[in-house]
C-alpha positions in Angstrom: 9.6 -2.7 23.2 12.1 -4.7 20.8 15.3 -3.9 20.6 15.9 -5.2 17.6 14.5 -2.1 15.3 17.3 -2.6 13.0 16.2 -3.3 9.6 14.7 0.1 7.1 11.4 -0.3 5.6 13.6 -1.3 2.6 14.4 -4.6 3.7 10.6 -4.8 5.1 9.7 -4.5 1.4 11.5 -7.2 0.6 10.0 -9.3 3.0 6.4 -8.4 2.1 7.3 -9.5 -1.4 8.3 -12.7 -0.8 5.5 -12.7 1.9 1.8 -14.4 0.7 0.4 -11.5 0.4 5.2 18.2 10.9 2.2 16.4 12.8 -1.5 18.2 12.5 -3.8 15.9 15.0 -7.2 15.0 14.2 -9.2 13.5 17.5 -7.8 11.3 19.5 -4.5 10.6 18.4 -1.6 9.2 19.9 -2.1 10.9 23.2 -5.3 8.4 23.6 -4.9 5.2 25.7 -8.1 3.9 24.7 -8.4 0.6 22.6 -10.1 0.1 20.4 -20.4 12.3 3.1 -18.0 13.9 0.5 -18.4 11.7 -2.8 -16.1 10.2 -4.5 -12.9 8.5 -5.7 -9.7 7.8 -6.7 -8.5 5.0 -8.9 -5.0 3.8 -10.4 -5.3 1.7 -13.1 -1.4 1.0 -13.4 -0.2 -1.7 -10.8 3.2 -0.8 -9.7 5.3 -3.9 -7.7 6.8 -2.6 -4.4 9.8 -3.4 -5.5 10.3 -0.4 -8.2 9.3 1.7 -5.2 11.8 3.0 -3.3 10.7 3.4 0.5 12.4 6.8 1.8 12.2 9.7 -0.9 15.7 11.0 -1.5 17.0 14.1 -0.2 19.8 16.8 -0.4 18.4 19.5 1.6 18.8 17.1 4.8 22.1 16.2 7.1 22.3 12.4 6.8 20.2 10.7 10.0 18.8 13.9 10.4 16.0 12.2 11.9 12.3 13.8 12.8 11.8 14.5 16.3 8.3 13.3 17.0 8.2 10.6 14.2 11.7 8.9 16.4 9.3 9.6 20.1 7.0 7.4 18.3 9.0 4.6 17.4 10.3 4.2 20.9 6.9 4.0 21.9 5.9 0.8 19.3 5.3 -2.9 20.1 5.5 -5.6 17.4 3.7 -8.2 17.3 5.1 -11.7 15.8 3.2 -11.0 12.7 4.8 -8.4 11.4 8.6 -7.4 10.3 10.2 -5.5 13.3 11.6 -2.3 11.2 12.7 1.7 11.7 11.0 3.9 11.4 12.4 6.6 11.7 14.0 7.8 8.5 15.0 11.2 6.3 12.8 13.5 5.3 9.8 11.3 7.1 7.3 13.5 9.1 4.0 12.8 10.7 1.1 14.6 8.6 -1.9 13.7 10.3 -3.4 11.7 13.1 -6.7 10.6 14.3 -8.7 7.8 16.0 -10.2 5.9 13.5 -12.7 1.9 13.3 -11.0 0.1 11.2 -12.7 -2.8 10.4 -10.7 -6.3 11.5 -11.1 -10.2 11.5 -15.0 -9.1 11.0 -15.3 -6.6 13.4 -14.7 -3.0 14.5 -11.9 -2.2 16.1 -10.5 1.4 17.5 -7.0 2.1 16.4 -4.6 5.3 16.1 -4.3 5.9 12.1 -1.2 8.0 11.1 -0.3 9.2 7.8 3.6 9.8 7.3 4.5 11.8 4.8 5.5 8.4 2.3 3.3 5.7 4.9 0.5 4.9 6.4 0.5 2.9 9.5 -2.3 1.8 12.4 -1.3 1.7 15.5 -3.5 -0.2 19.3 -2.6 1.8 22.3 -2.0 0.3 25.3 -2.7 2.0 28.8 1.1 2.2 29.5 1.2 4.3 26.8 2.5 2.0 24.2 1.3 1.8 20.9 1.0 -1.6 19.3 1.4 -2.1 15.3 -1.0 -3.8 14.0 -0.4 -4.2 10.3 3.0 -3.3 8.4 2.3 -0.2 6.6 1.8 1.1 3.5 3.9 2.8 1.1 1.6 6.1 0.2 2.8 5.3 -3.4 1.1 1.6 -3.6 -1.9 3.1 -3.1 -4.1 3.0 -6.1 -8.0 3.7 -4.8 -9.2 6.3 -2.3 -13.1 5.5 -2.3 -15.1 7.5 -0.1 -18.6 7.7 -1.4 -20.0 4.7 1.1 -23.4 3.4 2.2 -21.9 4.8 5.8 -21.1 8.6 5.8 -17.7 8.4 8.0 -16.1 5.3 5.9 -13.6 5.4 3.8 -11.9 2.6 1.7 -8.0 2.0 0.8 -6.3 -0.2 -1.8 -3.1 -0.9 -2.1 -0.9 -3.4 -3.5 1.2 -5.8 -2.5 4.3 -8.1 -4.1 3.7 -11.7 -2.6 5.2 -12.7 -6.2 7.7 -12.0 -9.3 4.4 -12.0 -11.3 1.3 -9.4 -11.1 1.1 -7.5 -7.6 -1.5 -9.4 -5.4 -4.2 -6.0 -3.8 -5.6 -5.7 -0.5 -8.5 -3.8 1.2 -8.4 -1.4 4.1 -12.1 -0.2 5.5 -12.1 2.5 8.0 -14.6 5.1 9.7 -13.7 8.6 11.3 -15.4 9.5 13.9 -16.9 12.4 12.4 -17.8 14.0 8.8 -15.2 16.8 9.4 -12.4 13.7 10.1 -13.6 12.2 7.4 -13.0 14.9 5.0 -9.8 15.6 6.5 -8.1 11.9 6.0 -9.9 12.3 2.4 -8.1 15.8 1.3 -4.3 14.6 2.7 -4.4 10.8 1.6 -5.8 12.1 -1.5 -2.9 15.1 -1.8 -0.2 13.3 -0.5 -0.9 9.4 -2.5 -1.2 11.4 -5.3 2.0 13.7 -4.7 4.0 9.7 -3.6 3.2 8.6 -7.1 3.6 11.8 -8.9 0.6 13.0 -9.9 -0.3 10.1 -11.9 -4.1 8.9 -12.0 -4.8 7.0 -14.9 -8.9 5.9 -14.0 -11.5 8.0 -11.9 -13.3 4.9 -9.9 -16.7 4.9 -8.8 -18.9 4.2 -5.5 -18.8 0.2 -6.9 -15.6 -0.3 -7.3 -14.2 -2.4 -5.2 -17.3 -3.1 -3.0 -16.6 -4.3 0.2 -19.9 -6.5 1.8 -19.7 -5.5 5.4 -22.2 -2.9 5.6 
């Protein structure tokens, strides 16, 4: 595990901008050593760049550097690939909300990973047999998630669309597609993602998307 974990997610935001692009548990989850239909969608019409969005909510109720133990324990198990900037996961007011095994669509195939929903970010992690957690990609700010599509051809699938800031012009967008193990798990992810994204965005939803919005051709 890298000892260079000194950058905050604020630094990560700057990196993303310049690049080209507690604790409920679901099934499986962080203790797992494996590799790896509700309808509707939420679509936010306005695009926000990461440079305008604070990565760590401010709070006057917590003492400085009062970090969540569960988050810190998870951070100590992280392994960062070369493509991913090393960052500090432990932050004030950051807590694990929900986590569980999902199947993530990446590079033309499905891969079993652990998805972790924090109070302000979403992360995908790949566990190994030694108990370490390999970071699949840089975390996604909940405030940057602009679409949550749950009406899909596959009954347990959810598509998320989020904005990135590769330049000073119009923000680009990326998709994350995952399948929950069961309909029950999908319903839990749907409910919590909608709640937390709405809260992170200040409750502002400008458009309601349809199942055709951001349609994926991978099914």
